[in-house]
C-alpha positions as a Python dict, from the first residue, in 0.01 Angstrom:
ca = {
    (1, 'M'): (0, 0, 0),
    (2, 'R'): (-76, -189, -348),
    (3, 'W'): (-361, -146, -614),
    (4, 'L'): (-430, -341, -841),
    (5, 'V'): (-491, -115, -1173),
    (6, 'P'): (-703, -322, -1436),
    (7, 'V'): (-491, -343, -1707),
    (8, 'A'): (-209, -53, -1709),
    (9, 'T'): (-345, 307, -1673),
    (10, 'I'): (-42, 606, -1675),
    (11, 'A'): (-95, 811, -1992),
    (12, 'L'): (-410, 1006, -2053),
    (13, 'L'): (-208, 1089, -2353),
    (14, 'S'): (-321, 742, -2470),
    (15, 'S'): (-87, 616, -2736),
    (16, 'S'): (97, 937, -2855),
    (17, 'A'): (451, 1057, -2896),
    (18, 'L'): (589, 1379, -2985),
    (19, 'A'): (552, 1727, -3008),
    (20, 'S'): (278, 1826, -2766),
    (21, 'S'): (52, 2050, -2975),
    (22, 'H'): (258, 2246, -3210),
    (23, 'R'): (85, 2284, -3554),
    (24, 'E'): (-97, 1965, -3520),
    (25, 'A'): (-411, 2045, -3744),
    (26, 'P'): (-398, 2132, -4082),
    (27, 'F'): (-678, 2462, -3970),
    (28, 'I'): (-466, 2613, -3668),
    (29, 'T'): (-157, 2662, -3916),
    (30, 'K'): (-316, 2944, -4062),
    (31, 'N'): (-391, 3042, -3719),
    (32, 'P'): (-100, 3022, -3491),
    (33, 'K'): (-160, 3313, -3258),
    (34, 'V'): (-449, 3092, -3126),
    (35, 'D'): (-258, 2766, -3166),
    (36, 'N'): (-246, 2598, -2811),
    (37, 'T'): (112, 2433, -2753),
    (38, 'D'): (74, 2275, -2419),
    (39, 'F'): (-136, 2277, -2107),
    (40, 'Y'): (-51, 2228, -1766),
    (41, 'L'): (-222, 2132, -1434),
    (42, 'F'): (-50, 2082, -1143),
    (43, 'N'): (-31, 2140, -745),
    (44, 'S'): (199, 2461, -694),
    (45, 'Y'): (558, 2318, -568),
    (46, 'A'): (671, 2639, -465),
    (47, 'T'): (772, 2709, -155),
    (48, 'G'): (464, 2801, 82),
    (49, 'R'): (248, 2743, -195),
    (50, 'A'): (128, 2364, -105),
    (51, 'N'): (-243, 2467, -101),
    (52, 'F'): (-224, 2611, -429),
    (53, 'V'): (-319, 2478, -812),
    (54, 'T'): (-140, 2605, -1149),
    (55, 'L'): (-311, 2607, -1450),
    (56, 'I'): (-89, 2709, -1765),
    (57, 'S'): (-171, 2748, -2148),
    (58, 'N'): (96, 2800, -2375),
    (59, 'F'): (17, 2960, -2723),
    (60, 'Q'): (216, 3077, -3043),
    (61, 'P'): (404, 2772, -3142),
    (62, 'L'): (787, 2780, -3230),
    (63, 'Q'): (889, 3150, -3202),
    (64, 'D'): (1177, 3299, -3301),
    (65, 'A'): (1315, 3549, -3061),
    (66, 'Y'): (1416, 3825, -3361),
    (67, 'G'): (1060, 3759, -3470),
    (68, 'G'): (1030, 4169, -3497),
    (69, 'P'): (921, 4375, -3591),
    (70, 'N'): (584, 4321, -3468),
    (71, 'Y'): (649, 3978, -3237),
    (72, 'F'): (408, 3790, -3077),
    (73, 'S'): (92, 4013, -2926),
    (74, 'F'): (-242, 3790, -2845),
    (75, 'D'): (-500, 3800, -3063),
    (76, 'P'): (-745, 4108, -2971),
    (77, 'E'): (-1047, 3944, -3207),
    (78, 'A'): (-1006, 3590, -3036),
    (79, 'L'): (-1118, 3394, -2718),
    (80, 'Y'): (-865, 3258, -2499),
    (81, 'E'): (-1023, 3023, -2224),
    (82, 'I'): (-907, 2768, -1941),
    (83, 'H'): (-1139, 2552, -1837),
    (84, 'V'): (-1209, 2331, -1522),
    (85, 'D'): (-1477, 2043, -1441),
    (86, 'N'): (-1512, 1986, -1100),
    (87, 'T'): (-1825, 1774, -1063),
    (88, 'G'): (-1672, 1450, -1314),
    (89, 'D'): (-1914, 1525, -1607),
    (90, 'A'): (-1684, 1642, -1875),
    (91, 'Q'): (-1810, 1957, -1893),
    (92, 'E'): (-1660, 2272, -1773),
    (93, 'D'): (-1796, 2447, -1455),
    (94, 'L'): (-1517, 2698, -1391),
    (95, 'T'): (-1404, 2887, -1764),
    (96, 'F'): (-1139, 3157, -1737),
    (97, 'Q'): (-1140, 3387, -2015),
    (98, 'F'): (-854, 3611, -2141),
    (99, 'R'): (-942, 3875, -2391),
    (100, 'F'): (-680, 4114, -2531),
    (101, 'Q'): (-658, 4491, -2670),
    (102, 'N'): (-363, 4636, -2860),
    (103, 'T'): (-321, 4978, -2887),
    (104, 'L'): (-35, 5226, -2960),
    (105, 'I'): (46, 5555, -2803),
    (106, 'N'): (21, 5893, -2955),
    (107, 'G'): (-314, 5904, -3054),
    (108, 'G'): (-290, 5573, -3224),
    (109, 'Q'): (69, 5653, -3387),
    (110, 'G'): (285, 5463, -3160),
    (111, 'V'): (647, 5625, -3129),
    (112, 'A'): (669, 5908, -3383),
    (113, 'L'): (1025, 6117, -3424),
    (114, 'P'): (1040, 6504, -3617),
    (115, 'I'): (1191, 6445, -3939),
    (116, 'G'): (1287, 6712, -4158),
    (117, 'F'): (1385, 7080, -4108),
    (118, 'P'): (1272, 7273, -3837),
    (119, 'D'): (1204, 7558, -4051),
    (120, 'G'): (1018, 7663, -4358),
    (121, 'G'): (734, 7389, -4311),
    (122, 'M'): (990, 7098, -4400),
    (123, 'Q'): (973, 6899, -4075),
    (124, 'Q'): (682, 6647, -4017),
    (125, 'T'): (607, 6393, -3689),
    (126, 'V'): (656, 6067, -3836),
    (127, 'A'): (526, 5721, -3689),
    (128, 'I'): (820, 5478, -3710),
    (129, 'P'): (802, 5143, -3813),
    (130, 'L'): (939, 4952, -3443),
    (131, 'I'): (769, 4876, -3147),
    (132, 'N'): (991, 5088, -2938),
    (133, 'A'): (1243, 5367, -3000),
    (134, 'G'): (1512, 5297, -2682),
    (135, 'A'): (1560, 5077, -2407),
    (136, 'I'): (1296, 4951, -2192),
    (137, 'G'): (1515, 4780, -1906),
    (138, 'Q'): (1841, 4966, -1782),
    (139, 'A'): (2197, 4809, -1681),
    (140, 'D'): (2174, 4819, -1344),
    (141, 'G'): (1872, 4564, -1327),
    (142, 'G'): (1611, 4840, -1323),
    (143, 'F'): (1297, 4907, -1561),
    (144, 'T'): (1082, 5148, -1710),
    (145, 'R'): (711, 4958, -1783),
    (146, 'T'): (594, 5215, -2034),
    (147, 'G'): (728, 5542, -2129),
    (148, 'A'): (807, 5765, -2460),
    (149, 'F'): (1028, 5465, -2597),
    (150, 'Q'): (717, 5248, -2614),
    (151, 'G'): (482, 5272, -2866),
    (152, 'Q'): (289, 4947, -2834),
    (153, 'L'): (75, 4832, -2516),
    (154, 'E'): (-95, 4494, -2483),
    (155, 'T'): (-341, 4455, -2217),
    (156, 'F'): (-611, 4236, -2151),
    (157, 'T'): (-912, 4156, -1900),
    (158, 'V'): (-995, 3805, -1727),
    (159, 'G'): (-1316, 3668, -1675),
    (160, 'V'): (-1461, 3393, -1456),
    (161, 'V'): (-1770, 3203, -1590),
    (162, 'R'): (-1961, 2934, -1376),
    (163, 'G'): (-2177, 2676, -1554),
    (164, 'P'): (-2135, 2677, -1931),
    (165, 'R'): (-1881, 2914, -2046),
    (166, 'R'): (-2175, 3018, -2330),
    (167, 'G'): (-2443, 3059, -2088),
    (168, 'S'): (-2352, 3341, -1863),
    (169, 'A'): (-2213, 3612, -1779),
    (170, 'A'): (-1844, 3634, -1690),
    (171, 'T'): (-1764, 3842, -1356),
    (172, 'L'): (-1414, 3994, -1359),
    (173, 'V'): (-1158, 3853, -1176),
    (174, 'S'): (-945, 4216, -1013),
    (175, 'K'): (-637, 4301, -903),
    (176, 'M'): (-546, 4324, -542),
    (177, 'A'): (-390, 4669, -607),
    (178, 'G'): (-769, 4764, -786),
    (179, 'G'): (-874, 4760, -1154),
    (180, 'T'): (-919, 4497, -1375),
    (181, 'S'): (-743, 4593, -1715),
    (182, 'F'): (-394, 4409, -1662),
    (183, 'E'): (-81, 4495, -1871),
    (184, 'K'): (153, 4254, -2013),
    (185, 'P'): (527, 4247, -2109),
    (186, 'I'): (610, 4318, -2457),
    (187, 'D'): (847, 4005, -2561),
    (188, 'N'): (1196, 3985, -2494),
    (189, 'I'): (1347, 4198, -2806),
    (190, 'G'): (1675, 4158, -2688),
    (191, 'S'): (1978, 4273, -2495),
    (192, 'K'): (1974, 4625, -2633),
    (193, 'T'): (1619, 4705, -2520),
    (194, 'F'): (1661, 4488, -2177),
    (195, 'P'): (2031, 4503, -2085),
    (196, 'G'): (2180, 4280, -1831),
    (197, 'S'): (1894, 4096, -1679),
    (198, 'S'): (1652, 4325, -1682),
    (199, 'Y'): (1394, 4166, -1859),
    (200, 'A'): (1373, 3880, -1580),
    (201, 'N'): (1309, 4197, -1356),
    (202, 'Y'): (1037, 4391, -1604),
    (203, 'A'): (858, 4068, -1678),
    (204, 'A'): (824, 3984, -1274),
    (205, 'S'): (663, 4302, -1230),
    (206, 'F'): (385, 4157, -1470),
    (207, 'I'): (277, 3867, -1188),
    (208, 'Y'): (-74, 4029, -1061),
    (209, 'D'): (-225, 3955, -718),
    (210, 'V'): (-556, 3896, -779),
    (211, 'N'): (-896, 3834, -650),
    (212, 'F'): (-1096, 3568, -878),
    (213, 'N'): (-1435, 3692, -746),
    (214, 'I'): (-1591, 3336, -709),
    (215, 'P'): (-1804, 3275, -458),
    (216, 'G'): (-1639, 3143, -129),
    (217, 'C'): (-1255, 3163, -269),
    (218, 'A'): (-1165, 3418, -63),
    (219, 'V'): (-784, 3365, -81),
    (220, 'P'): (-574, 3575, -321),
    (221, 'G'): (-396, 3415, -629),
    (222, 'K'): (-173, 3514, -932),
    (223, 'I'): (-181, 3578, -1301),
    (224, 'F'): (106, 3608, -1521),
    (225, 'V'): (35, 3671, -1943),
    (226, 'G'): (370, 3739, -2134),
    (227, 'Q'): (637, 3541, -2376),
    (228, 'R'): (825, 3265, -2180),
    (229, 'K'): (1108, 3046, -2275),
    (230, 'E'): (975, 2720, -2485),
    (231, 'G'): (915, 2469, -2218),
    (232, 'F'): (848, 2108, -2407),
    (233, 'A'): (1146, 1925, -2499),
    (234, 'V'): (1113, 1703, -2828),
    (235, 'N'): (1353, 1580, -3127),
    (236, 'L'): (1129, 1719, -3361),
    (237, 'G'): (1273, 1707, -3703),
    (238, 'T'): (1391, 1351, -3637),
    (239, 'I'): (1062, 1235, -3510),
    (240, 'F'): (862, 1348, -3763),
    (241, 'D'): (1087, 1223, -4033),
    (242, 'L'): (981, 893, -3984),
    (243, 'V'): (1163, 843, -3606),
    (244, 'N'): (1500, 905, -3832),
    (245, 'A'): (1743, 788, -3553),
    (246, 'P'): (1930, 418, -3495),
    (247, 'A'): (1680, 200, -3303),
    (248, 'G'): (1990, 143, -3089),
    (249, 'V'): (1971, 493, -2966),
    (250, 'I'): (1603, 526, -2889),
    (251, 'T'): (1568, 188, -2674),
    (252, 'D'): (1900, 256, -2488),
    (253, 'N'): (1795, 422, -2139),
    (254, 'T'): (2121, 560, -2079),
    (255, 'L'): (2119, 804, -2396),
    (256, 'R'): (1801, 988, -2225),
    (257, 'G'): (1916, 1338, -2300),
    (258, 'A'): (2217, 1245, -2540),
    (259, 'V'): (2068, 1505, -2795),
    (260, 'P'): (1990, 1880, -2711),
    (261, 'N'): (1675, 2016, -2688),
    (262, 'P'): (1634, 2104, -3074),
    (263, 'I'): (1336, 2408, -2997),
    (264, 'A'): (1513, 2496, -2703),
    (265, 'N'): (1599, 2860, -2861),
    (266, 'K'): (1231, 2880, -2897),
    (267, 'N'): (966, 3120, -2710),
    (268, 'V'): (631, 3071, -2642),
    (269, 'S'): (323, 3308, -2560),
    (270, 'T'): (175, 3195, -2198),
    (271, 'I'): (-122, 3234, -1984),
    (272, 'A'): (-56, 3119, -1626),
    (273, 'I'): (-338, 3147, -1343),
    (274, 'E'): (-198, 3009, -934),
    (275, 'I'): (-565, 2972, -765),
    (276, 'D'): (-594, 2807, -424),
    (277, 'K'): (-771, 2472, -445),
    (278, 'S'): (-1086, 2555, -244),
    (279, 'C'): (-1170, 2767, -550),
    (280, 'L'): (-1158, 2474, -776),
    (281, 'V'): (-1290, 2171, -601),
    (282, 'S'): (-1644, 2082, -564),
    (283, 'A'): (-1889, 1785, -353),
    (284, 'A'): (-1978, 1603, -686),
    (285, 'G'): (-1614, 1569, -780),
    (286, 'G'): (-1443, 1545, -448),
    (287, 'T'): (-1046, 1628, -434),
    (288, 'V'): (-1029, 1591, -853),
    (289, 'I'): (-1072, 1777, -1094),
    (290, 'G'): (-1010, 1868, -1457),
    (291, 'G'): (-895, 2062, -1705),
    (292, 'W'): (-801, 2201, -2084),
    (293, 'S'): (-805, 2492, -2276),
    (294, 'S'): (-910, 2636, -2560),
    (295, 'A'): (-905, 2936, -2828),
    (296, 'S'): (-1220, 3048, -3018),
    (297, 'V'): (-1302, 3311, -3295),
    (298, 'R'): (-1551, 3490, -3467),
    (299, 'Q'): (-1761, 3254, -3706),
    (300, 'A'): (-1755, 3559, -4007),
    (301, 'R'): (-1433, 3765, -4076),
    (302, 'V'): (-1447, 4024, -4333),
    (303, 'I'): (-1119, 4178, -4469),
    (304, 'N'): (-1116, 4559, -4470),
    (305, 'P'): (-957, 4625, -4847),
    (306, 'Q'): (-806, 4968, -4680),
    (307, 'G'): (-710, 4776, -4334),
    (308, 'N'): (-544, 4994, -4083),
    (309, 'Y'): (-394, 4908, -3735),
    (310, 'Q'): (-701, 4967, -3565),
    (311, 'V'): (-964, 4777, -3791),
    (312, 'P'): (-786, 4504, -4016),
    (313, 'T'): (-1097, 4302, -4031),
    (314, 'R'): (-1438, 4323, -3916),
    (315, 'E'): (-1567, 4015, -3709),
    (316, 'G'): (-1903, 3878, -3585),
    (317, 'G'): (-2098, 3617, -3510),
    (318, 'A'): (-2087, 3349, -3230),
    (319, 'W'): (-1745, 3235, -3095),
    (320, 'A'): (-1641, 2919, -3292),
    (321, 'Q'): (-1367, 2734, -3117),
    (322, 'V'): (-1046, 2641, -3335),
    (323, 'S'): (-791, 2508, -3069),
    (324, 'R'): (-836, 2253, -2805),
    (325, 'L'): (-554, 2089, -2557),
    (326, 'G'): (-621, 1898, -2247),
    (327, 'S'): (-356, 1579, -2215),
    (328, 'P'): (-20, 1659, -2398),
    (329, 'L'): (21, 1512, -2764),
    (330, 'V'): (-349, 1381, -2858),
    (331, 'N'): (-399, 1585, -3145),
    (332, 'E'): (-65, 1573, -3226),
    (333, 'V'): (-37, 1161, -3282),
    (334, 'V'): (-329, 988, -3210),
    (335, 'I'): (-623, 1172, -3378),
    (336, 'G'): (-644, 1092, -3773),
    (337, 'L'): (-538, 1354, -4026),
    (338, 'P'): (-929, 1328, -4100),
    (339, 'D'): (-1069, 1451, -3775),
    (340, 'K'): (-771, 1676, -3633),
    (341, 'D'): (-988, 1997, -3708),
    (342, 'K'): (-1261, 1815, -3583),
    (343, 'F'): (-1096, 1743, -3255),
    (344, 'N'): (-991, 2115, -3237),
    (345, 'S'): (-1358, 2211, -3256),
    (346, 'S'): (-1519, 1940, -2979),
    (347, 'E'): (-1546, 1949, -2627),
    (348, 'P'): (-1432, 1627, -2378),
    (349, 'K'): (-1791, 1513, -2340),
    (350, 'D'): (-1840, 1414, -2685),
    (351, 'D'): (-1518, 1217, -2710),
    (352, 'G'): (-1627, 889, -2661),
    (353, 'A'): (-1865, 921, -2993),
    (354, 'N'): (-1622, 1094, -3186),
    (355, 'F'): (-1277, 949, -3132),
    (356, 'A'): (-1295, 625, -2928),
    (357, 'K'): (-1129, 461, -3237),
    (358, 'Y'): (-806, 623, -3217),
    (359, 'V'): (-789, 521, -2835),
    (360, 'T'): (-918, 150, -2885),
    (361, 'N'): (-698, 78, -3179),
    (362, 'P'): (-405, 312, -3184),
    (363, 'T'): (-200, 371, -3495),
    (364, 'L'): (126, 517, -3345),
    (365, 'P'): (271, 161, -3189),
    (366, 'A'): (142, -28, -3595),
    (367, 'I'): (407, 251, -3719),
    (368, 'L'): (693, 188, -3479),
    (369, 'E'): (630, -162, -3582),
    (370, 'L'): (651, -79, -3944),
    (371, 'L'): (974, 139, -3870),
    (372, 'F'): (1155, -100, -3663),
    (373, 'G'): (1012, -427, -3591),
    (374, 'T'): (920, -364, -3268),
    (375, 'A'): (607, -554, -3199),
    (376, 'A'): (341, -372, -3118),
    (377, 'P'): (76, -474, -2848),
    (378, 'R'): (-175, -715, -2932),
    (379, 'A'): (-465, -633, -2681),
    (380, 'F'): (-752, -502, -2869),
    (381, 'P'): (-922, -281, -2772),
    (382, 'R'): (-720, -120, -2550),
    (383, 'A'): (-877, -112, -2291),
    (384, 'D'): (-590, 47, -2090),
    (385, 'L'): (-565, 341, -2293),
    (386, 'V'): (-962, 379, -2309),
    (387, 'Q'): (-951, 392, -1908),
    (388, 'A'): (-633, 663, -1898),
    (389, 'F'): (-772, 865, -2168),
    (390, 'A'): (-1132, 867, -2037),
    (391, 'T'): (-1191, 834, -1643),
    (392, 'G'): (-830, 861, -1496),
    (393, 'V'): (-624, 642, -1260),
    (394, 'T'): (-759, 420, -1022),
    (395, 'G'): (-677, 510, -654),
    (396, 'V'): (-490, 847, -828),
    (397, 'N'): (-708, 1066, -1028),
    (398, 'V'): (-1050, 921, -1065),
    (399, 'F'): (-1304, 1202, -977),
    (400, 'N'): (-1406, 1075, -616),
    (401, 'G'): (-1662, 1309, -459),
    (402, 'T'): (-2050, 1235, -460),
    (403, 'N'): (-2080, 1199, -820),
    (404, 'M'): (-2029, 824, -864),
    (405, 'M'): (-2053, 815, -1239),
    (406, 'P'): (-1840, 992, -1373),
    (407, 'A'): (-1824, 1051, -1748),
    (408, 'L'): (-1589, 1007, -2023),
    (409, 'G'): (-1367, 1278, -2186),
    (410, 'E'): (-1024, 1421, -2287),
    (411, 'M'): (-838, 1642, -2023),
    (412, 'L'): (-575, 1655, -1775),
    (413, 'R'): (-749, 1479, -1454),
    (414, 'L'): (-535, 1615, -1107),
    (415, 'N'): (-608, 1499, -760),
    (416, 'T'): (-572, 1812, -543),
    (417, 'A'): (-498, 1645, -272),
    (418, 'L'): (-211, 1476, -348),
    (419, 'P'): (85, 1672, -228),
    (420, 'A'): (314, 1796, -446),
    (421, 'T'): (667, 1702, -546),
    (422, 'A'): (973, 1975, -471),
    (423, 'N'): (1168, 2087, -755),
    (424, 'G'): (1471, 1932, -795),
    (425, 'A'): (1304, 1581, -655),
    (426, 'Q'): (1080, 1521, -912),
    (427, 'N'): (1083, 1217, -1130),
    (428, 'N'): (1083, 1316, -1479),
    (429, 'L'): (902, 1023, -1592),
    (430, 'G'): (600, 1115, -1384),
    (431, 'A'): (353, 853, -1219),
    (432, 'L'): (529, 577, -1475),
    (433, 'G'): (804, 480, -1217),
    (434, 'C'): (473, 387, -985),
    (435, 'F'): (388, 66, -1217),
    (436, 'T'): (605, -236, -1130),
    (437, 'G'): (591, -630, -1113),
    (438, 'R'): (496, -666, -1470),
    (439, 'T'): (485, -1051, -1570),
    (440, 'A'): (402, -1246, -1917),
    (441, 'T'): (80, -1290, -1811),
    (442, 'T'): (-16, -985, -1582),
    (443, 'G'): (45, -588, -1590),
    (444, 'P'): (211, -410, -1351),
    (445, 'M'): (69, -305, -1006),
    (446, 'L'): (78, 29, -890),
    (447, 'V'): (306, 41, -588),
    (448, 'V'): (302, 388, -416),
    (449, 'A'): (395, 313, -76),
    (450, 'G'): (785, 229, -29),
    (451, 'N'): (843, 267, -407),
    (452, 'P'): (1153, 505, -442),
    (453, 'N'): (1047, 545, -832),
    (454, 'C'): (682, 643, -771),
    (455, 'D'): (636, 1013, -831),
    (456, 'P'): (262, 1012, -793),
    (457, 'A'): (224, 1427, -826),
    (458, 'G'): (354, 1378, -1185),
    (459, 'F'): (188, 1323, -1521),
    (460, 'P'): (-74, 1177, -1588),
    (461, 'N'): (-183, 1312, -1255),
    (462, 'G'): (-206, 1657, -1386),
    (463, 'R'): (93, 1761, -1585),
    (464, 'R'): (404, 1958, -1443),
    (465, 'P'): (631, 2133, -1683),
    (466, 'G'): (920, 1882, -1613),
    (467, 'D'): (706, 1564, -1676),
    (468, 'D'): (868, 1413, -1998),
    (469, 'V'): (551, 1304, -2166),
    (470, 'V'): (736, 1213, -2484),
    (471, 'D'): (945, 879, -2326),
    (472, 'I'): (624, 835, -2105),
    (473, 'A'): (375, 834, -2407),
    (474, 'L'): (624, 611, -2647),
    (475, 'R'): (681, 355, -2364),
    (476, 'V'): (268, 333, -2275),
    (477, 'S'): (196, 329, -2618),
    (478, 'M'): (418, 46, -2668),
    (479, 'G'): (223, -179, -2373),
    (480, 'A'): (470, -51, -2060),
    (481, 'L'): (156, -121, -1833),
    (482, 'L'): (51, -451, -2032),
    (483, 'S'): (153, -832, -1977),
    (484, 'G'): (446, -983, -2148),
    (485, 'N'): (277, -1168, -2372),
    (486, 'A'): (-6, -859, -2507),
    (487, 'A'): (254, -641, -2557),
    (488, 'P'): (606, -793, -2624),
    (489, 'S'): (775, -454, -2678),
    (490, 'G'): (648, -330, -2306),
    (491, 'A'): (974, -389, -2140),
    (492, 'I'): (1218, -142, -2377),
    (493, 'D'): (1265, 164, -2261),
    (494, 'F'): (1196, 394, -2541),
    (495, 'H'): (1270, 753, -2551),
    (496, 'D'): (1363, 1033, -2818),
    (497, 'A'): (1686, 1113, -2682),
    (498, 'V'): (1591, 1445, -2540),
    (499, 'L'): (1542, 1510, -2192),
    (500, 'Q'): (1234, 1678, -2030),
    (501, 'D'): (1345, 1735, -1681),
    (502, 'D'): (1208, 1992, -1356),
    (503, 'S'): (1569, 2138, -1351),
    (504, 'D'): (1498, 2319, -1679),
    (505, 'F'): (1219, 2505, -1507),
    (506, 'D'): (1173, 2757, -1217),
    (507, 'D'): (1084, 2671, -888),
    (508, 'T'): (833, 2960, -832),
    (509, 'F'): (505, 3102, -1034),
    (510, 'P'): (486, 3121, -1356),
    (511, 'Y'): (794, 2787, -1339),
    (512, 'L'): (862, 2853, -1711),
    (513, 'K'): (1163, 3055, -1744),
    (514, 'T'): (1257, 3365, -1869),
    (515, 'P'): (1210, 3364, -2285),
    (516, 'N'): (1505, 3375, -2522),
    (517, 'P'): (1629, 3737, -2637),
    (518, 'G'): (1620, 3864, -2973),
    (519, 'T'): (1987, 3943, -2961),
    (520, 'P'): (2203, 3759, -2712),
}
């Protein structure tokens, strides 16, 4: 079966490339706890989970595993959200809201030790400066969830808002075992705190079976919140140093993976949801949903001049969004520097009015042309990127319900009816291999049936952890989906020499790997 796609369509990322959303805007660099680094939306590919959708939102970029003594807790003064549009109007219809609370045991002291001589009034009980004073895990693979050795506890609640995220009260998600308060694992401090392989077992015990309390959503799902190994792969320093690599390397397809991932030793803080498809779709949107994530803080903050653990600041006022992420790489290298903070505070429904020029007249191809002499596409406005950026791919993930005129808006779009591809069989170039037949005068056509390179379950049909969005973005931005005349460099296999692949991830929820330890 063949569909003719109006001039190319693959990257909901428009013309981007490199470092999905790490430190992507000036203001968010001041607020790393609410810096949204990657967002994934895909049909679950774990065995027996074919009817489920997984949504993953990562925060706090480029964590060094040894970053103690406080490590990387979520911000209790912030609101972390994952949004779903199931009607095609580029506005949220379901929002999952995460709020955190950090407490110290022992009446707010944490772990405290008796210090001094026991006689003569010389002894005092004194709080230690560390999160823990002994091993949490055991060498035999066992562990203790809490106890005298762990002084800090991080808990959270999850609410579901139907309709506008600020217009209705949230219904709390409940554990199947009872209760609405969830505990988050502490970060992977190191091998003495978690001997042997015990951290993996410890963290797995924080995967909760939950009831989402959405009308008509009777199937239990899963939630996990905790530290994970950085899942993004990119030649980060080289890319931002004006792509400091020989042209012969980044255009030779046999050298994909020639460079180890320089951020593989970093960690991130992950919020992950697995939920039955029936809980997400609607008649108006059909089998397609859109998704993005965000983080917000209060509009007003006053520093406590005598700050303490419980009250370092006083914060109030309405929520103000400071981070946003849908398709990868957009704010990183598509949105111009003057508008990066504006993008982070905006919503998909306003993208057409606010940011259209960055898609119709993208700058990344021009930068690559300046650096390497590889001719940038000469087709303006970039109708291929406008369609991909704002509406989804015809025949793949355009909203297909009763709403026949879906709105424009940047977000990941996922067709929940397309079957997942199993781990180990995924094409790390996503759906790019589905497009064939590019000629001098015509762009490639979307060919699914009988095409061995086609993996329609991959980006831009949502985004899986193993999709190499950097390489996809480079090729599409340079015109891989345009005709040869419109994009002379469109046939070049651009890449960053760092490979992203499904082999880097687990094949069960939450898919991202156990985080790197502070000590090996």
